[in-house]
C-alpha positions as CSV (number, residue, x, y, z in Angstrom):
1,M,11.1,-7.4,-4.2
2,R,11.7,-3.7,-3.5
3,V,9.2,-2.3,-1.0
4,V,8.7,1.3,0.0
5,M,7.0,1.9,3.4
6,A,5.4,4.9,5.0
7,S,3.3,5.4,8.1
8,D,1.9,8.0,10.5
9,H,2.6,7.9,14.2
10,A,-0.2,5.4,14.8
11,G,1.3,2.9,12.3
12,F,5.0,3.5,13.3
13,V,5.3,0.4,15.5
14,L,3.6,-1.9,13.1
15,K,5.7,-0.5,10.2
16,G,8.8,-1.6,12.1
17,L,7.5,-5.1,12.6
18,V,6.4,-5.4,8.9
19,A,9.8,-4.1,7.7
20,R,11.7,-6.6,9.8
21,H,9.4,-9.4,8.5
22,L,10.0,-8.4,4.9
23,R,13.7,-8.0,5.3
24,A,13.8,-11.5,6.8
25,G,12.0,-12.7,3.7
26,G,14.7,-11.3,1.5
27,H,12.9,-8.1,0.4
28,A,14.6,-4.7,0.2
29,V,12.8,-2.2,2.3
30,D,12.9,1.6,1.9
31,D,11.4,3.1,5.0
32,I,10.5,6.8,4.2
33,G,9.0,7.6,7.6
34,T,7.7,8.6,10.0
35,F,10.5,7.6,12.4
36,S,8.8,8.0,15.8
37,Q,5.4,8.0,17.5
38,E,5.3,11.8,17.6
39,P,2.1,13.0,15.9
40,V,2.6,13.6,12.1
41,D,0.4,14.2,9.2
42,Y,0.5,11.2,6.8
43,P,-0.8,12.5,3.4
44,W,2.6,13.5,1.9
45,L,4.4,10.4,3.3
46,C,1.8,8.1,1.7
47,A,1.8,10.0,-1.6
48,T,5.6,9.8,-1.7
49,A,5.4,6.0,-1.2
50,A,2.9,5.7,-4.0
51,R,5.0,7.8,-6.3
52,A,7.9,5.6,-5.7
53,V,5.9,2.6,-6.8
54,V,4.4,4.3,-9.8
55,A,7.9,5.5,-10.9
56,G,9.3,2.0,-10.6
57,A,11.7,2.8,-7.7
58,A,9.8,0.2,-5.7
59,D,7.8,-2.9,-6.8
60,R,5.2,-2.5,-4.0
61,G,4.3,0.0,-1.3
62,I,2.9,-0.4,2.2
63,V,1.2,2.5,4.0
64,L,0.2,2.2,7.6
65,G,-1.9,4.4,10.0
66,G,-4.4,4.0,12.7
67,S,-7.2,2.9,10.4
68,G,-5.4,2.8,7.1
69,Q,-8.3,4.6,5.5
70,G,-6.7,8.0,5.1
71,E,-3.4,6.4,4.1
72,A,-5.1,4.6,1.3
73,M,-6.9,7.7,0.2
74,A,-3.6,9.7,0.1
75,A,-1.8,7.0,-1.9
76,N,-4.7,6.8,-4.3
77,K,-4.4,10.5,-5.2
78,V,-1.2,9.5,-7.1
79,R,-2.0,8.6,-10.7
80,G,-1.2,5.0,-11.3
81,A,-1.4,4.0,-7.6
82,R,-3.9,1.3,-6.7
83,A,-3.8,1.3,-2.9
84,A,-6.0,-1.3,-1.2
85,L,-7.1,-1.1,2.4
86,C,-7.0,-4.7,3.6
87,H,-8.3,-6.0,6.9
88,D,-7.8,-9.7,6.3
89,E,-6.1,-12.2,3.9
90,T,-9.2,-12.4,1.6
91,T,-9.2,-8.6,0.9
92,A,-5.4,-8.8,0.3
93,R,-5.7,-11.7,-2.1
94,L,-8.6,-10.2,-4.0
95,A,-6.9,-6.8,-4.2
96,R,-4.0,-8.4,-6.0
97,L,-6.0,-10.9,-8.1
98,H,-8.6,-8.6,-9.4
99,N,-7.2,-5.1,-9.0
100,D,-3.5,-5.5,-9.3
101,A,-3.1,-3.4,-6.2
102,N,0.4,-2.0,-5.9
103,V,0.1,-0.4,-2.5
104,L,-1.2,-2.2,0.6
105,S,-2.8,-0.1,3.3
106,M,-3.5,-1.3,6.8
107,G,-4.7,0.1,10.1
108,A,-2.6,-0.7,13.2
109,R,-5.6,0.0,15.4
110,I,-7.7,-2.5,13.3
111,V,-5.4,-5.5,12.6
112,G,-3.1,-7.1,15.1
113,P,0.5,-7.9,14.4
114,E,0.1,-11.5,13.5
115,L,-2.8,-10.8,11.1
116,A,-0.9,-7.9,9.6
117,L,2.0,-10.2,8.7
118,A,-0.3,-12.7,7.2
119,I,-2.0,-10.0,5.1
120,V,1.5,-8.8,3.9
121,D,2.4,-12.4,3.0
122,V,-0.7,-12.9,1.0
123,F,-0.4,-9.5,-0.7
124,F,3.1,-10.3,-1.8
125,A,2.5,-13.9,-2.8
126,T,-0.6,-13.2,-5.0
127,G,-0.3,-12.3,-8.6
128,F,-2.7,-10.4,-10.9
129,E,-5.2,-12.7,-12.5
130,G,-5.5,-10.6,-15.6
131,D,-8.2,-11.8,-18.0
132,R,-11.5,-9.9,-17.5
133,H,-9.8,-7.6,-15.0
134,V,-7.5,-6.0,-17.5
135,Q,-10.2,-3.9,-19.0
136,R,-11.3,-2.7,-15.6
137,L,-7.8,-1.5,-14.8
138,A,-7.8,0.3,-18.2
139,D,-11.1,1.9,-17.2
140,L,-9.6,3.1,-13.9
141,A,-6.7,4.6,-15.8
142,A,-9.1,6.4,-18.1
143,I,-11.0,7.8,-15.2
144,E,-7.7,9.1,-13.7
145,A,-6.8,10.7,-17.0
146,D,-10.2,12.3,-17.3
147,E,-10.1,13.7,-13.8
148,H,-6.6,15.0,-14.4
149,D,-7.8,16.9,-17.5
150,R,-10.7,18.5,-15.7
151,P,-10.5,22.1,-14.5
């Protein structure tokens, strides 16, 4: 699977750990930054990662920060991105099963390294359930389109 990753300074160390884990699992990882623990604003990095997923340049995205909250918000500003903030394996599983999440967001100050890797594994191993959830995704897309057309 092709994965694009982005983080702010707080998520930098965890990003490296997750990237190594994914590469060891045979995934292709495109790390678009940040590349140090120097303070940086995350919104454009996370939006760029989400755009790569929506455009088909990556199959999934991962955005990391201190809490993961702002990173998810930034990614979700991109039409077609469905970023899920996950703190455990259950939220990761349900984000994929019910919401077909295509971007995973995590907080390096919230989840420890071992849990983060377990969350990633579940997120990547879980497929979209479809069925009753298909209409809900269509509703989300309609809301995005409606918001885009508003002044």
